[in-house]
C-alpha positions in Angstrom: -7.7 56.7 42.8 -8.0 56.9 46.6 -8.8 59.8 48.4 -6.6 61.0 51.3 -9.5 59.6 53.5 -9.7 56.3 51.8 -6.0 56.0 52.3 -6.3 56.5 56.0 -9.4 54.3 56.6 -8.2 51.5 54.8 -5.2 51.0 56.7 -6.9 51.7 59.9 -9.7 49.0 59.2 -6.8 46.7 58.6 -5.4 47.5 61.8 -8.8 46.7 63.7 -9.0 43.4 61.9 -5.7 42.6 63.2 -6.3 43.6 66.4 -9.4 41.6 66.9 -7.5 38.7 65.1 -4.8 39.0 67.9 -7.5 38.7 70.5 -8.2 35.3 69.3 -4.6 34.3 69.9 -4.2 32.2 66.6 -0.8 31.2 67.0 -1.2 29.8 70.5 -4.6 28.3 69.6 -3.0 26.1 66.7 -1.5 23.7 69.1 -5.2 23.5 70.8 -7.0 22.6 67.3 -4.0 20.4 66.5 -4.7 18.7 69.7 -8.4 18.3 68.5 -7.3 16.7 65.5 -5.4 14.2 67.2 -8.2 13.4 69.6 -10.3 13.1 66.4 -7.8 10.4 64.9 -7.1 8.6 68.1 -10.7 8.4 68.4 -11.4 6.5 65.3 -12.5 9.4 63.3 -12.3 9.2 59.4 -10.4 12.1 57.6 -12.2 11.2 54.6 -15.3 12.7 56.4 -14.2 16.3 55.3 -17.2 18.3 56.6 -16.8 16.6 60.4 -13.1 17.1 60.6 -13.9 21.0 59.3 -16.9 21.4 61.8 -14.5 19.9 64.5 -11.4 22.4 63.6 -13.5 25.1 62.8 -15.7 24.9 66.2 -12.7 24.0 68.2 -10.9 27.4 66.7 -13.9 29.4 67.4 -14.3 28.6 70.9 -10.2 28.5 71.7 -10.3 32.1 70.1 -13.6 33.2 72.2 -11.7 32.0 75.6 -8.5 33.8 74.7 -10.6 37.0 73.9 -12.3 36.8 77.3 -9.0 36.3 79.2 -7.6 39.2 77.8 -10.6 41.6 78.5 -10.7 40.1 82.3 -7.1 40.8 82.9 -6.6 43.9 80.7 -5.4 45.8 83.9 -2.4 43.6 84.8 -1.7 43.1 81.6 -0.9 46.7 80.9 1.5 46.0 83.5 3.6 43.4 82.0 6.1 43.9 79.2 5.2 41.0 77.3 1.6 41.8 77.3 0.9 45.4 77.7 0.8 46.1 73.7 -2.1 43.6 73.7 -5.2 45.2 71.6 -7.2 46.1 74.9 -4.7 47.1 77.7 -3.0 49.1 74.6 -6.0 50.9 74.0 -7.0 49.9 70.5 -10.1 47.7 71.4 -12.7 48.7 73.7 -14.0 46.8 76.4 -17.3 46.4 74.9 -16.4 45.4 71.5 -13.9 43.0 72.8 -16.2 41.4 74.9 -19.3 41.4 72.3 -16.1 39.8 69.9 -15.5 37.0 72.3 -19.1 36.1 73.3 -20.0 35.8 69.2 -16.9 33.9 68.7 -17.4 31.2 71.4 -21.4 30.7 70.5 -20.5 30.7 67.2 -17.9 27.7 67.8 -20.4 26.1 70.2 -23.0 26.3 67.6 -20.7 24.5 64.7 -19.7 21.8 67.1 -23.2 21.2 68.6 -25.0 21.2 65.0 -22.4 20.1 62.6 -20.7 17.7 65.1 -22.7 16.4 68.2 -23.5 17.6 71.6 -20.9 16.0 73.6 -18.2 17.6 71.7 -20.0 20.9 72.2 -20.6 20.6 75.7 -16.5 19.8 76.5 -15.7 22.7 74.4 -18.3 24.8 76.8 -16.6 23.2 79.7 -13.6 24.3 78.4 -14.8 27.6 77.6 -16.2 28.0 81.3 -13.5 26.5 83.4 -10.9 28.8 81.4 -12.6 32.1 81.5 -14.6 31.6 84.9 -12.4 29.9 87.2 -8.8 29.6 85.9 -8.3 33.4 84.9 -10.0 35.0 87.9 -7.8 32.3 90.0 -4.5 33.8 88.5 -4.9 37.0 90.7 -5.2 34.8 94.0 -3.2 31.6 93.9 -0.4 30.0 92.5 -2.6 26.9 92.3 -4.4 28.7 89.2 -1.5 27.0 86.8 -2.4 23.4 87.9 -6.3 24.6 87.6 -5.3 26.1 84.3 -4.0 23.0 83.0 -7.2 21.4 83.1 -9.5 23.2 80.4 -5.9 23.1 78.2 -6.3 19.6 78.4 -9.5 19.1 77.0 -8.9 19.7 73.3 -8.2 16.2 72.6 -11.5 15.0 74.2 -13.1 17.6 72.1 -11.7 15.5 69.0 -12.5 11.9 70.7 -15.8 12.8 71.4 -16.2 14.2 67.9 -15.2 11.1 66.3 -16.9 8.6 68.5 -19.8 10.7 70.3 -18.2 8.8 73.4 -15.4 9.3 75.9 -13.6 5.7 76.3 -10.4 5.2 78.8 -8.3 6.6 75.5 -9.7 10.1 75.7 -8.6 10.3 79.2 -5.2 9.1 78.4 -4.8 11.9 75.8 -6.0 14.3 78.6 -3.7 13.1 81.0 -0.8 13.7 78.7 -1.8 17.1 77.8 -2.3 17.8 81.5 0.7 16.9 82.8 2.8 18.4 79.9 1.4 22.1 80.7 2.8 21.9 83.9 6.4 22.2 83.4 6.0 24.0 80.1 3.9 26.9 81.9 6.6 26.8 85.1 9.7 27.4 82.6 7.6 30.3 81.2 6.6 31.7 84.6 10.6 31.6 85.8 11.6 33.4 82.7 9.0 36.0 82.9 8.8 36.6 87.0 9.8 40.0 87.5 6.8 40.9 84.9 4.0 38.6 87.0 5.6 40.1 90.3 5.0 43.8 88.4 1.5 42.7 87.6 0.9 41.2 90.8 0.1 37.7 89.9 1.2 35.2 92.6 2.9 32.6 90.5 5.2 30.0 92.2 8.3 31.8 90.9 7.2 35.0 92.6 6.0 33.7 95.8 9.4 31.8 96.2 12.2 33.6 94.4 14.8 31.2 94.8 13.1 28.7 92.4 13.5 25.6 94.1 9.5 24.9 94.5 9.3 25.8 90.9 11.8 23.4 90.0 10.9 20.4 92.2 7.4 20.8 90.7 8.4 21.2 86.8 10.6 17.8 87.7 7.6 16.3 89.3 5.1 16.8 86.5 7.6 15.8 84.2 8.2 12.8 85.5 4.6 11.6 85.8 4.4 12.4 82.1 6.7 9.7 81.3 4.4 6.8 82.3 1.4 8.7 81.3 3.0 9.0 77.6 3.5 5.3 77.3 0.0 4.6 78.1 -1.3 4.7 74.5 0.9 1.4 74.0 -0.4 -0.2 77.3 -4.2 0.3 76.6 -3.6 -0.9 73.1 -3.9 2.5 71.3 -0.5 2.3 69.5 2.2 -0.3 68.7 5.9 -1.0 69.9 7.4 1.5 67.8 5.5 4.4 69.5 6.6 3.0 73.2 10.1 3.1 72.3 10.0 6.4 70.5 7.8 8.0 73.0 10.3 6.7 76.2 13.5 8.3 74.4 11.7 11.5 73.9 9.9 11.8 77.6 13.5 10.9 78.9 15.0 13.9 76.8 12.1 16.0 78.1 12.7 15.1 81.7 16.9 15.6 81.4 15.9 19.2 80.3 13.6 19.5 83.4 16.2 18.2 85.8 18.9 20.3 84.4 16.4 23.8 84.9 15.6 22.5 88.4 19.3 22.0 89.2 20.6 25.4 87.8 17.4 27.6 87.6 19.1 29.7 84.9 17.1 31.7 82.3 18.9 29.7 79.6 17.8 26.3 80.8 14.2 27.5 81.8 14.2 28.6 77.9 15.9 25.4 76.6 12.9 23.5 78.7 10.4 25.8 77.3 11.7 25.6 73.7 11.9 21.7 74.3 8.2 21.4 75.4 7.2 23.1 72.4 9.0 20.4 70.3 8.1 17.3 72.5 4.0 17.9 72.2 3.7 17.9 68.2 6.4 14.8 67.6 4.7 13.0 70.4 1.4 13.6 68.8 3.2 12.4 65.4 4.7 9.2 66.8 1.1 8.6 68.1 -0.7 8.9 64.9 2.1 7.0 62.9 2.1 4.4 65.5 -1.4 3.6 65.6 -2.3 -0.1 66.3 
C-alpha cells in the first residue's frame, strides 16, 4: 500500500519524465527519423541488417531530440510569449535551464556516438552538421531575419543524407536529390505555419515574413516559388535512374496537387487555405517517400 508521499512522488516523477520527452519533440522528429530511413533504403541499405538499421534510427532520433531540446532552451523567452509554445517545459517553468541543457547535451552526444560507433563516421558527421546548424545558426537567426526560414531548411533536409551515408558510406548524387526534395518541401510547409500563427510570432518578436509584410503577398509568392521548384526535383529520382516510370507519374500528380494548394493559398491568403496547405504538406511528404521506395529501379 502506497503512502501519501509515495502517491504524490510517482505522478510527479512521471510528469517530469513526460516533460523531458516533450523537450525532445518525439512526434515532430518522427518525420526526421522516417526521412533517414528513406535515405537508408534509397542508398542501397539492407533492411535485413537489423543492427545497422536500429543504430541509424536510434542515432538519428537522439540527435534530433537533442537539437530540439537545445532549441527550446535557447528560445525559452520568446516561447513564453507565444500562445502555442508558452506551456512547453522550459518556458512553462517545469524544467530548469541547467537540467534541460544537460539533457540536450547528453542526448545529442549519445546519438552521435551511436552513429559514429555503430554505423560509420560519415553518418555521424552529417548528424553533427545537422545539430550545429540547427542549434547554433538557425535558432539564433530566427530572432534577427526572416531568411532564417531558408537557413533552417538546410539542417531539416539533412536526415535522408544521414541514412544514405549509413547505407553506403558515401554521398552520391542520389543523396543530394533527396536533400533537394526535403529542402524545398519545408518552405511552403513552414510559410503556411508562419501565416497561421503570424500574430503569435509578432508577439514574440520573430521577424517572420508574414510579420514583416502583413498583406501576405510575399509569403504567397515565396511559397509558390519553392513549391514550383519542388515539382521537377521530385521527379529527379526517375531522371537519375533511382526509380521507375510509375514513380514519375505518381510524383507528378502528387506534386501538381501540392502546387495547386499552394497557389490557392497565395491567391486568397486566408487561414483556411493556409491550413489546407499545411495539412497537404504533411500528407505529401510521407506519400512521396512511400512511392519512391515502392518504385525503386
